[in-house]
C-alpha positions, 0 to 999 in steps of 0.5 A: 652194618654188624647185627648188634647196629642193626638190632639198635637201629630197629629199637630207635627208629621213631614209633609210629605216632600215637592214634586219638583217643576216640569222642568218648574219650576210650582206649583208641586200639593198639597199633602195629608200626604199619599202622595195622589195629593189633589185639591191646594188652590187657593191664594188670589189675591194680591190687596184683600190681600193687603186690608185685611192686613191694615184692621187688623193690630194694628194701632200702627204698621202702625203708624210706617210707613210714609205712614200711618196716624191713619186710613189713608193709601195713603189718602184712607179710609181703612175700616168701622170702627164707622164713617159714610159710604155712600152707601152699602159697604161689607167686604168680604176676596176677593172681595168689592162692592162700590155702588155709589150715582148717587151726589157727597158727601157731606161734613159736618163741625160743630162748635167747642163749646167754652167751648173746646176752652177756656179749651185749651187756659188756658193750651196750650203751645206756641212753637218757632213754634207758632209766625211764624204761628200766623205772616202767618196766619194774613198776608196770611189768610190761613196756611198749619200747617205740622208737625209729627204725634200726636205733638199738631198740631190740638191744635197749629191750634185752638190756632192760630185762638183764638191769632187772636181774632177768636170768632166761629170756624167750622170743616171741614170735613179733605175728602173733595178734594182738589179742593173742600176745597173753596166751604166749606168756609162760613161766619163764621169767624174762620175754622179748617181743621184737617189732610186734606187727601192728597196722591201723586194722590190727593195732594194740589196744590197753586191753590187750595190755591189761590181760599180758600184765595180769598173766606175767603177775600170775608168771613173776614175770616180764615183758619188753615190745619193740615198734616202729613209732608210727605202730598203731597203738591205740590207749597204750602207753609208751616207752620213747627210745632214743638211741645213745650218743653216737661217741658212747657207741663206739667208746664201749665198742672198743672198750670191751676190744682194746681196753681203756687205754687202746680204746682212747687211744683209736677214738682219737684218731682223725678217721674215727673223729671223721666218722663219727662226724656224719650219723651212724646206726648202732650196727654200723658204730659197731661194724667201724669199732671193729674195723677201728680195733683191728687198724689199731693192732695192725691188722688192717688198713686204713682203706678197710675203714671205708664205707661206713659213711656217705662220703667215704661211698660217694668219695669210693663211688667216685673213684671207681669211675674216675680210675682208668685202670677199671674197665667199662665191663666192671663199671656195666657190672657196678651199675646193674648191680646198683639197680639190682641190688638185693636181687639174683645176682645172675640178674645183675650179670646177665643186665650188667652185660648189655648195659655194657654193650649199650655203652660200648656202642656209646664210646665206638659206635663204629665198633658191634658191641665184644661182649667176653663169654667168660670172666672173674668168678661172680667171688671176685666181682662181688669182692671188686664191688664191694658186695657179698653173695648169699643164699636165699630164697627168691619169691617167683610165680612157681614158689620160693627158688633158692638163689644166690643174690647180691648186695652192696656192703653198704647199705647206700652205695646204690643209690649214690653211684646212680646218682653220682652215674646220671649226674656227673657222667651225662655222657652215659646217658643215652646208654643208660636211657636205652637200657633202662627201657630195657629193662622195662620191657623184659618178661620178669616182674623183677626186672619190671619193677626195678627198672622203675626203681632205677628211674625213681632214683634217678628222679630223685637226682635231677627230676626234670631228665627222668621225667623228660627220658622216660617217665613221660615217654612211658606214660603216653604209650599205646601198650598198658605196661609201660605206663605201668612201669611210670607209675611205678617210678613215680611212686617210689620216687615219693618215697624217695622224697621227690615232692612233686609227685602228688602234683603230677599226678593230680594234672594228669589226671584230668590230663587231655592224653588217655594214657596219662590220665591211666597213669595217673589213675594206677599212680594214686593205686599204688602210692596212697596205700604206701603213703597212707597221708596222700589217700584222701588227696587221691580220694578226691581226685579219684571222684573228681575224674569219674564226676565228668561226663567224658569219663568211659567205661573202661576208665570207670573200672580203672578209677575204681580199683584204683579207690578200692587200694584206697581202703588199705592206706590212711584212716579206715573210718575216715575213708570209708566215711568219705566213700560212704558220704560220696555215694550217697549223695554224688551222682549216678557217675560218682556212685556207680565209682564209690561202690564199684570201688567198695565192691572190690576190695570188699572182694579182697579178704587179705589181711590188710583189707576191709574185712581184716580192719572191720574185724580187729577194729571197725566192729567196735566203732558206732562209725565203722558200722554205720559206713560200713553198713551203709555202702554195703546196702548202697552196693547190695541194691544196686542192680548192676553190683547186687551179684559181685556184692553176694559173692564179697559178701559171701567170702566174708562167711568163709572166713567168718568160718575161719576165725571167731573174731570175723563171726563177731564182726558179721554178727554186728553187721549183718542186721545193719543191712536190713532196711526192708523184707527184700533186703532180709529175703537176700540176706537169708537166701545167702546164708542159706545156699552158702556152698562148702569150699572144695566141695566139703559141706556147708560152713556152720558159721553161715546157720549161726550167722542166720540165726543171729540175723532173725533175732538181731534185725531191728527191721524184722 
């Protein structure tokens, strides 16, 4: 037997049966193959697991959720990929350190080249929604243009300014906070802000728009802001953007490229009519027009027009796998590239060869796998795969590292290809399943996450098979890492439209098997922040599990970590209200669960945390102040959590030193935490003893908050 066959036999040897759970429902100790107890692996903290999932999931999956827009998740920038990052950022598997300077961020702006505006004006097609938006801009000087992703909102924004007579347009920084937006208006006549970063915790309100309008009148300027329809817009009038008819977009681009007669002839071709029979984004239509014009001039063939609709993508994928001239290694690379689309090329190549070995084992099990050491160049392999390579920074635990990335030219290819392999070529399933399990066991976070993403796409095509062959097996292992893969896979499957995922998590949350329960608990932590409509049901399910006497201390901790992430999902005021109600009325076990979740959530001061929400919105809401104060009082007066609660509150004081808005929010909150002299003494001691950061002097804001605390305390 060859060495490779022996290795495969070892991997396929049945594992020892999982030990039964302890009588109290806690985790049984892991055992090795001989049944001896071994050291347990450590579960990744829920907050870090969520960031890792977001960091390494391909954009075409994240884009399926309304919670995502490009690389912005809930208004926060996840990942270090291109662009500029101020300060030091360490992105590891479990820890992130952000070192913030004392000054606020500086927001850059720049003038859009006139040539770009002229070129766009030559091909732009107006839709029925353009006229009303133009009238509004003329009347009010500022328009919030909302519409679906990739529907030409930026082009519409620029053309609104062009039609109104603006000659120079400045592009503003989309990461500017709504409160700082008026300061970005300069003496320029026109301004455009594309994809303003908003979230429920950082909404755009009416008073922000009124302040901007005043500044525009002072400078005789105009501003168009584009945003997703799901963006947090509170009391702000918007202009709804609908894209033009696909035929109009194609006709305008062809007219610019070929002239009137030539454009009519090209648009009348069967290939053009077939293309327009499918839904396409404006950019896809522009690209197709360029290819169609080349074909009309005789500079391109019909084959070069393929790849712009799902029908052509499906045809191309089937051709790859039906063609006997495409060797097995090339087909393995195509599959690997589908899994590692928008990831380093080296990963797709390396792990594609592993899949090639597995496929050989299926085709010729009596022969050892043979992998050529050298072969076609990356450029040649990508060309044959209709993919492109590009340089980009990859986020690693050592910081951003330049990499040659690879992606299919058509963003739909990866999913179509995996569906075709999984459902159309069942003989490839054994090798594919073995390979995905190898990916799930890899030490690299991006590889493990892509194993989950691949499984999610397979589940979207055939859920029962993906559950039986991959997900349920991971969900019932002794080790934590495979269970996290299962939770990730279910989360991403839900984003891809698998409606059964919430039912699976609800059922598993009360399953007799301890590992399935852990998987469901972690699944809620990952799913709800990405799909906010699931947050109330997730909290109900987690609280229901916490209510049972069978829930062990370890499981209670996992429940709390998951519930903490629910405070980054959905309506924050509603979620805090629900949590406060549980903390006031429920059993000691549920109260413990609520307070652990709350303190865990408050300890994170990032931009999607409780503090950010309270600073931007909650401090202006009587219900938000009431419920937040209730939870803080319960936590500070709970002997088991006083120390952790004080630590979380101390981190809020540090943030108040950095941001004036946070200081105002804390000044509003702290007096509400006092019911007696003991509360006042505890908070006064905290503020008097806050140490300086990195050996520096105590923060001055602590003294100012102390003054507010004693002067405004309703109970002092």
